[in-house]
C-alpha positions as CSV (number, residue, x, y, z in Angstrom):
1,M,131.5,260.9,137.5
2,S,127.7,261.1,136.9
3,T,125.3,259.4,134.6
4,Q,123.3,261.6,132.2
5,S,120.4,260.6,130.0
6,I,119.1,262.0,126.7
7,K,116.4,261.1,124.2
8,V,117.1,261.0,120.4
9,E,114.6,261.0,117.6
10,G,115.1,259.1,114.3
11,M,117.2,256.1,115.4
12,S,116.1,252.7,114.0
13,C,119.1,250.3,113.7
14,D,122.6,249.2,114.8
15,H,124.1,251.7,112.3
16,C,122.2,254.5,114.1
17,I,123.6,253.3,117.5
18,H,127.1,253.2,116.1
19,A,126.9,256.7,114.6
20,V,125.5,258.4,117.7
21,T,127.9,256.6,120.0
22,E,130.9,257.5,117.8
23,E,129.9,261.2,118.0
24,L,129.1,261.3,121.7
25,V,132.5,259.7,122.8
26,K,134.2,262.5,120.9
27,I,133.0,264.9,123.6
28,D,135.6,265.3,126.3
29,G,134.5,263.4,129.4
30,V,131.9,261.2,127.9
31,N,132.3,257.4,128.6
32,N,130.2,254.2,128.5
33,V,127.4,255.2,126.1
34,N,124.4,252.8,126.3
35,V,121.6,253.1,123.8
36,T,118.1,251.7,124.2
37,L,116.8,251.7,120.7
38,N,113.2,252.5,120.1
39,P,112.5,252.5,116.3
40,D,108.9,253.8,116.9
41,G,109.8,256.8,119.0
42,P,112.7,258.5,120.8
43,S,115.6,256.2,121.8
44,N,117.1,256.6,125.3
45,I,120.8,257.1,125.6
46,D,122.6,256.9,129.0
47,F,126.2,257.8,129.4
48,D,128.8,258.4,132.1
49,A,130.4,261.8,132.2
50,D,133.3,263.2,134.1
51,N,131.3,266.5,134.5
52,E,128.0,267.9,133.4
53,I,127.9,268.0,129.5
54,A,126.2,271.1,128.0
55,M,123.0,270.4,126.1
56,T,124.4,272.5,123.2
57,D,127.4,270.1,122.9
58,L,125.1,267.1,123.1
59,A,122.8,268.5,120.4
60,A,125.7,269.3,118.1
61,A,127.1,265.7,118.4
62,I,123.6,264.2,117.8
63,D,123.1,266.5,114.8
64,E,126.5,265.6,113.4
65,A,125.4,261.9,113.6
66,G,122.3,262.8,111.6
67,Y,119.6,262.6,114.4
68,T,117.7,265.0,116.6
69,L,118.0,265.5,120.4
70,V,114.6,265.8,122.0
């Protein structure tokens, strides 16, 4: 298991955290999502993964939640 980090643009509240977390945990192998919210810029998201998660899969999940992977 490894920890991966991504940055997401457009998040500003608890609803945003819930939406992104909900989409990320749908990806097989993603666990323990931790969001550090930054309403004035990109928010940092750390998560544990059983294997390396492809950026295309992460981008699709973030897009589905309504935000942008940066």
